[in-house]
C-alpha positions as CSV (number, residue, x, y, z in Angstrom):
1,M,-0.2,0.0,0.3
2,T,1.5,3.5,-0.6
3,P,1.7,6.0,2.2
4,A,-0.8,8.6,2.0
5,A,1.3,12.0,1.0
6,P,1.4,15.1,3.5
7,R,-1.2,17.2,3.5
8,G,-0.5,20.4,1.5
9,R,2.1,18.9,-0.8
10,D,1.8,18.3,-4.3
11,T,3.1,14.8,-5.2
12,T,2.9,15.0,-9.1
13,D,5.6,14.2,-10.9
14,H,6.6,17.3,-12.5
15,R,9.0,15.4,-15.1
16,L,8.1,15.0,-18.6
17,L,10.3,12.0,-19.4
18,D,10.6,9.1,-17.5
19,D,14.2,7.7,-16.1
20,G,14.7,5.4,-18.5
21,E,14.2,7.3,-21.6
22,R,15.8,10.1,-19.8
23,D,19.0,7.9,-19.2
24,R,18.9,6.2,-22.8
25,L,19.1,10.2,-24.6
26,E,22.0,10.7,-21.7
27,Q,24.1,7.3,-22.9
28,R,23.2,8.7,-26.7
29,L,24.5,11.3,-25.8
30,H,27.6,10.8,-24.1
31,H,28.4,7.9,-26.8
32,A,28.6,11.1,-29.4
33,L,30.7,13.0,-27.1
34,A,33.1,9.9,-26.8
35,V,33.3,9.3,-30.3
36,F,34.3,12.6,-31.3
37,V,38.1,12.3,-31.8
38,D,37.8,9.2,-33.7
39,S,34.9,10.4,-36.0
40,P,33.8,13.9,-35.6
41,Q,31.6,13.9,-37.9
42,A,29.5,10.8,-37.0
43,S,29.8,12.4,-33.4
44,V,28.2,15.6,-34.4
45,T,25.8,13.7,-36.6
46,E,24.6,11.4,-33.4
47,A,24.9,14.4,-31.0
48,A,22.2,16.0,-33.7
49,E,20.0,13.0,-33.7
50,V,19.9,13.0,-29.8
51,L,18.7,16.7,-29.8
52,D,16.2,15.8,-32.4
53,A,14.8,12.8,-30.3
54,A,14.7,15.0,-27.0
55,E,12.9,17.6,-28.7
56,H,10.1,15.0,-30.4
57,Q,10.0,13.5,-26.7
58,L,9.5,16.5,-24.8
59,V,7.0,18.2,-27.1
60,A,4.6,15.1,-27.0
61,A,4.7,14.8,-23.6
62,L,4.4,18.4,-23.4
63,K,1.1,17.7,-25.3
64,D,-0.3,15.2,-23.2
65,R,0.4,16.6,-19.9
66,R,-1.3,20.1,-21.5
67,A,-4.3,17.4,-22.8
68,A,-4.8,16.2,-19.3
69,L,-4.6,19.6,-17.3
70,R,-7.0,20.7,-20.2
71,A,-9.5,17.5,-19.5
72,G,-9.9,18.3,-16.0
73,W,-11.2,21.8,-15.9
74,Q,-12.2,22.2,-19.7
75,G,-14.5,19.9,-22.2
76,T,-18.0,20.6,-21.2
77,G,-17.0,22.5,-18.0
78,E,-18.3,19.8,-16.4
79,Q,-17.9,16.0,-15.3
80,N,-21.0,13.9,-14.4
81,G,-23.2,17.1,-14.0
82,V,-20.9,18.9,-11.7
83,S,-18.6,21.7,-12.2
84,P,-14.6,21.4,-10.9
85,D,-14.3,22.9,-7.7
86,T,-12.4,25.9,-6.5
87,E,-9.5,23.6,-4.9
88,Q,-9.4,21.8,-8.1
89,L,-9.1,24.4,-10.4
90,R,-6.2,26.3,-8.1
91,L,-4.3,23.1,-8.5
92,T,-4.6,23.0,-11.9
93,L,-3.7,26.6,-12.1
94,R,-1.0,26.2,-10.3
95,T,0.4,23.3,-12.7
96,Y,0.0,25.4,-15.5
97,R,1.9,27.8,-13.7
98,E,5.1,25.5,-12.5
99,V,4.9,24.3,-16.3
100,T,5.0,27.1,-18.0
101,E,7.6,28.8,-15.7
102,R,10.0,25.7,-16.3
103,L,9.5,26.0,-20.2
104,L,10.6,29.9,-19.7
105,R,13.4,28.8,-17.3
106,A,15.0,26.3,-20.0
């Protein structure tokens, strides 16, 4: 059984990529850096491919996060005939702020 989260603390996972995918991208980038001396062109090509893969994965994850947030408060405006309460809207607003601020700092 998972222990309950302390009151008032948000336990939402704020990472857009899971650990495994992040590790794979980091390993690929490390490999690209490691082969530079022997094959500079291949090294740069591989690094570009890693950045491209990271971009696509981050954009997809961000779209998924945005869709999940939107579904919680938008849609028909109600779920099962009940509008989202103020606390749910406050938490959703906080999440929008946190995600946007993280993107602006990147």
